[in-house]
C-alpha positions in Angstrom: 81.3 108.9 24.4 83.4 108.0 21.4 83.6 104.6 19.8 87.4 104.3 20.4 86.9 105.2 24.1 84.2 102.5 24.6 86.5 100.0 22.8 89.5 101.0 24.9 87.4 100.8 28.1 86.1 97.3 27.1 89.6 96.2 26.2 91.1 97.4 29.3 88.3 95.7 31.5 88.9 92.5 29.7 92.4 92.7 30.2 92.4 93.4 33.9 89.8 90.5 34.2 92.1 88.3 32.2 95.1 89.4 34.2 93.4 88.9 37.6 91.8 85.5 36.8 95.1 84.1 35.3 96.9 85.4 38.4 94.5 83.6 40.7 94.9 80.3 38.7 98.7 80.6 38.7 98.5 81.3 42.4 96.4 78.2 43.0 98.8 76.1 41.0 101.6 77.3 43.1 99.7 76.5 46.1 98.9 73.0 44.9 102.7 72.4 44.5 103.4 73.6 48.1 100.7 71.4 49.6 101.5 68.3 47.6 105.2 68.9 48.6 104.3 69.2 52.3 102.2 65.8 52.1 105.2 64.2 50.5 107.5 65.7 53.2 105.4 64.4 56.0 105.2 60.9 54.2 101.5 61.1 53.4 102.1 60.8 49.8 105.1 59.0 47.9 107.1 61.2 45.4 105.5 59.5 42.7 101.9 60.1 44.0 102.6 63.6 44.7 104.0 64.1 41.2 100.9 62.5 39.7 98.5 64.5 41.8 100.4 67.8 41.0 100.5 67.0 37.2 96.8 66.1 37.2 95.9 69.2 39.1 98.2 71.4 37.0 96.8 70.1 33.9 93.2 70.8 34.9 94.3 74.4 36.1 95.8 74.9 32.5 92.7 73.7 30.8 90.6 75.9 32.9 92.9 78.8 32.3 92.7 78.2 28.6 88.7 78.0 28.8 88.6 81.1 30.8 90.4 83.1 28.1 88.2 81.7 25.5 85.1 82.6 27.5 86.4 86.1 28.4 87.1 86.7 24.7 83.6 85.6 23.6 81.9 87.5 26.3 83.5 90.7 25.4 82.7 90.3 21.8 79.1 89.4 22.7 79.0 92.5 25.1 80.3 94.8 22.2 77.8 93.2 19.6 74.9 93.9 22.1 75.9 97.3 22.2 76.2 97.4 18.6 79.9 98.5 18.7 82.2 97.2 16.0 85.4 95.4 16.8 88.9 97.1 16.3 89.2 94.9 13.1 86.0 96.0 11.7 86.9 99.7 12.5 90.3 99.2 10.8 88.6 97.6 7.7 86.2 100.4 7.4 89.2 103.0 7.8 91.0 101.3 5.3 88.0 101.2 2.8 87.4 105.0 3.5 90.9 105.8 2.8 90.7 103.8 -0.5 87.5 105.7 -1.4 89.1 109.1 -0.5 92.1 108.3 -2.8 89.7 107.5 -5.5 87.8 110.6 -4.9 90.9 112.7 -5.0 92.0 111.0 -8.3 88.5 111.7 -9.9 88.7 115.4 -8.8 91.9 115.8 -10.4 90.6 114.3 -13.8 87.7 116.7 -13.5 89.8 119.6 -13.2 92.3 118.8 -16.0 
C-alpha cells in the first residue's frame, strides 16, 4: 500500500470520527436546550435558572468538543508515528527538497555538457 493511500485513509478515518463525535456533541447541546426549555415551561425552573444551566452545560460541551478535537489530532499523529509514516507536511517538505535538488542536478548537467 502506498504512503499517500495510508495517509489519506488515516485522514478520512480521523475526519469521519471527528464529524461523528462533534455531531453527537452538537445533538447533546440541542437536547439540553430542549430539556431545559421544557423544565422552564413546566415551572420547574425559572427562566434565569434555565438560562444559567443551559449556558453552563453548553460551555462544558464546547470545552469537551475542543478537547476531543485535540485528542483526535494527537492520536492520529501518534498512530502515524508508530507506523513510521510521515505527516503530509513532512512529505511536502521532502518533495520540495527533492525538487530543489533536481533543479540543481539539471543545472550541473548543463554546465558539464557546455
